[in-house]
Each structure stands twice: as structure tokens, then as C-alpha cells.
Phi, psi and omega in degrees: 000137179244134175261111187288149181290353176296341177288353181298337179292341175271158176291159182303316182297325178291316178299316180297320178298319178296313180301313180301316181298314181295314180296319180293328182270359185235073183293345180261003179291123182243343181240136183214132171242121188204154174289135180301320182297337174273314185295322183296342180272357176291154188250345183260172172260132182246086183291343180286339183287123180248333182228118178235131175247112181266126173267115189263163175281137184286344193269000181277119183280337183248133184306323183293346179267350180292316172203154183271111183297319179299318180293319178297322177297322177294321183282319185221075187289345185255028182298135173252336182219130179228132178228150173231152176209177178081300176281148176254109180273125184294143177278090181213189183295332176295320180291325177301310180297321181295315179298316179297322178297317179297313182299319181290325183281338182239088184295339180267359183296128177242345181213129179230126176233124176246146179064038178299133180076017182298142178253000184265119178281145175249152175288145182301321179298322180293320178296314181297316180296318178299313181298316179297318179294320180295315180295315180296321183284330186254342185299126177087341180249301182269332181200167177263122182306326182287343183245011180249144175236125181243124180241121176252103186293193181296328181254207181276011180292134179239122176239131181229124174255126181260000000 
């Protein structure tokens, strides 16, 4: 289910109330695309959600400020697939730590995509350095290097299969 941005004409509290009503009335809903600023205000745990696509705010300069991983774990603890879009999270050491935090908090996660639909190109050296740092930091602790696939697309999109 996707919550369209046409709801922006309504106030945030009204949008959040609509989201809560739909989630509470839909126990079989497993896929959700929603703005993080709306979803984070929900009050229940939605164990039925397996795939969440977060539409992030563009203005956060540090990856850990785009969304709170602990809060997302409280809302949707059984995620198998997580995607983000709209904001462009920089490929740097902050993102390495952020990715490892996500992988550790969601033991059932099999697919992670950050910067889906990104229009910002990254330099090849930056992509290689990010991938090497992620593998070095996570191998043996967060994941097994032999069973992970990391794809750094043409732009800043990061896809990880665990």
C-alpha cells in the first residue's frame, strides 16, 4: 500500500490518523510505502509488515538523522525488505555504521535498498571505498562476506542482499 503525497494538503496529525486507521484495520497488509515522518508517529507494533519503503526528508545531512532505526524496529520488527527514497544518503563512513545498525536490528532482513531512484551520481572510487569499508566492518559480525551481495548502481543507490 502506498500513501500518496496528495495527502500533504491535510495536516500531519490528520495524515497520521488515517495511516493508523488503515494499518489497524489491515492485519494482512505486508507492504507499505510511506513517509517516515508520518509512520514514526504511529503508536502500535505492526508485525505483519514485511516490506517497508520509507520516503525520507531531503534535509538531513547525516544518515542517522534520516530515520531512527530503533523506532522503525519498534514499529515493524519483522522486516524482510527495507527501502528508502527521496533523500540522498551520502556514501561515507556514517552510512557504513548506519547500514550495519539496520542489519543488526532486523535479523530477518534479506534485502536493503538505500537511495532508491537517486539522481545523484557518485564517483567510482567513492563506491569502491564504501563497499570495502562495509565489508571490513561487517564481515563475520553482521553478515558473512561469502553470502552477501552489494550492488552500487549508476547513481548513489545501494542494494544489499543478505
